[in-house]
C-alpha positions in Angstrom: -7.6 7.7 15.5 -10.7 9.9 15.7 -11.5 12.6 13.0 -13.7 15.3 14.5 -15.8 17.6 12.1 -17.3 20.3 13.4 -21.1 21.8 12.0 -23.8 23.9 13.1 -27.9 22.7 12.5 -29.0 24.2 9.6 -32.7 25.4 9.3 -33.8 22.8 7.1 -32.5 20.1 8.9 -35.0 20.6 11.5 -39.0 19.7 11.7 -41.6 21.7 13.0 -40.3 21.9 16.4 -37.5 23.3 15.3 -35.7 19.7 16.5 -33.1 17.8 14.3 -35.1 14.7 11.9 -33.6 11.7 13.1 -32.4 10.7 9.6 -29.8 14.0 9.5 -27.8 12.4 12.1 -27.2 9.4 9.5 -26.1 11.8 7.2 -24.1 13.4 9.6 -21.9 10.2 9.9 -21.7 9.7 6.1 -19.9 13.5 6.4 -17.7 11.8 9.1 -16.9 8.8 7.5 -16.0 11.1 4.1 -13.6 13.6 6.5 -12.3 10.5 8.3 -11.4 8.7 5.0 -10.1 11.9 3.3 -7.7 13.1 6.8 -6.3 9.1 6.1 -5.1 10.2 3.0 -7.6 8.3 1.3 -10.7 10.2 -0.1 -13.6 8.9 -1.1 -13.4 10.0 -4.7 -9.3 8.5 -5.0 -11.1 5.0 -4.4 -14.2 5.5 -6.5 -12.5 6.7 -9.3 -9.7 4.0 -8.9 -13.2 1.7 -9.2 -13.7 0.5 -5.2 -17.2 2.0 -3.4 -17.9 1.1 -0.2 -21.2 0.5 0.2 -23.1 0.8 3.2 -24.5 -2.8 4.9 -26.2 -1.7 8.1 -26.6 1.4 10.1 -27.1 2.2 13.9 -28.0 5.1 15.8 -28.7 5.8 19.2 -30.4 9.4 19.8 -29.6 10.5 23.1 -31.0 14.4 23.3 -32.4 16.5 20.7 -30.5 19.1 18.6 -32.0 22.0 17.8 -31.6 24.9 14.7 -28.5 26.5 15.0 -27.2 24.2 17.6 -23.0 23.6 16.9 -22.2 20.1 16.6 -19.2 18.1 16.6 -19.2 14.3 14.1 -16.1 12.2 15.7 -15.5 9.2 13.4 -13.4 6.2 13.8 -12.7 3.5 11.9 -13.4 0.0 14.2 -12.6 -2.0 11.9 -11.1 -3.0 8.5 -10.2 -5.9 6.4 -9.5 -6.3 2.2 -13.6 -7.0 2.6 -14.7 -4.3 4.4 -14.7 -2.0 7.1 -16.9 -0.6 10.2 -16.6 2.9 12.1 -18.2 4.0 15.4 -19.3 7.4 15.5 -20.7 10.4 18.3 -22.2 13.7 18.0 -21.6 16.1 20.6 -23.0 19.4 21.3 -20.3 22.6 21.9 -20.4 21.1 25.6 -19.2 17.9 25.3 -22.6 16.6 25.4 -23.4 13.3 23.7 -26.5 13.4 21.9 -26.4 10.4 19.3 -23.8 7.7 19.1 -24.2 4.8 16.6 -21.8 3.0 13.5 -22.1 1.6 10.0 -20.9 -1.3 9.0 -19.7 -1.4 5.0 -18.7 -3.7 2.0 -16.2 -2.9 -0.6 -17.7 -3.4 -4.1 -16.5 -2.8 -8.0 -18.8 0.0 -9.9 -21.2 -2.3 -10.3 -22.2 -3.0 -7.0 -20.3 -6.7 -6.4 -17.9 -7.6 -3.6 -14.3 -7.4 -4.0 -11.3 -6.9 -2.5 -10.0 -3.2 -2.1 -6.3 -3.1 -3.4 -3.4 -3.1 -0.6 -2.5 0.6 -1.6 -6.0 1.6 0.0 -5.7 -0.1 2.9 -2.3 0.2 3.8 -3.0 4.0 4.9 -6.0 3.7 6.2 -4.8 0.8 8.8 -1.9 3.1 9.5 -3.9 5.9 10.3 -6.6 3.9 12.4 -3.9 2.9 14.8 -2.0 6.5 14.3 -3.8 7.7 17.8 -1.8 7.9 20.9 -1.8 9.6 24.3 0.6 12.3 22.3 -1.4 12.3 19.5 -5.1 14.5 19.2 -7.4 13.8 17.1 -7.5 16.0 13.5 -10.7 19.0 13.8 -12.4 19.9 10.8 -14.9 22.7 10.2 -17.6 21.8 7.7 -18.1 24.5 5.5 -20.1 27.6 6.2 -19.2 27.1 10.2 -18.6 29.6 12.6 -15.6 28.3 14.1 -15.2 30.4 17.2 -18.2 28.6 18.4 -17.1 24.9 17.7 -15.7 22.5 20.5 -11.9 21.7 19.5 -12.3 18.3 21.1 -9.7 15.6 20.7 -8.8 11.9 20.5 -10.6 9.2 22.6 
């Protein structure tokens, strides 16, 4: 399943030239990942309140085009791996016309509140796994608008 989150580039996310600062793409990955987990029925807060943290162990991002202030963007997130020890996500950042601006991945390990690796409980893994494979040709991706986004100018996208 692919979850799409729609956002608009804020002025604070750009550099002096009006181009999105590269570190913000990683922030957008995190927004997509958080919304993916929420859509799967396993919000980060639920996991954290139960003592399960998702620590980032690696990030990769390939920049393909420069986004600019006020551009309408879509963050596509999908879970690419899941085990009792950790998970991985893949991302695409798209412009309103579907042009690919960046893509990448993050890898994660499950940990306890002290930051020590731990196995995620089955009651957390089951909904994530079910949601991950829910996609079919008849099931479009889920679209979510970030707060303060003018949805009239956003793409609706779909599953991949």
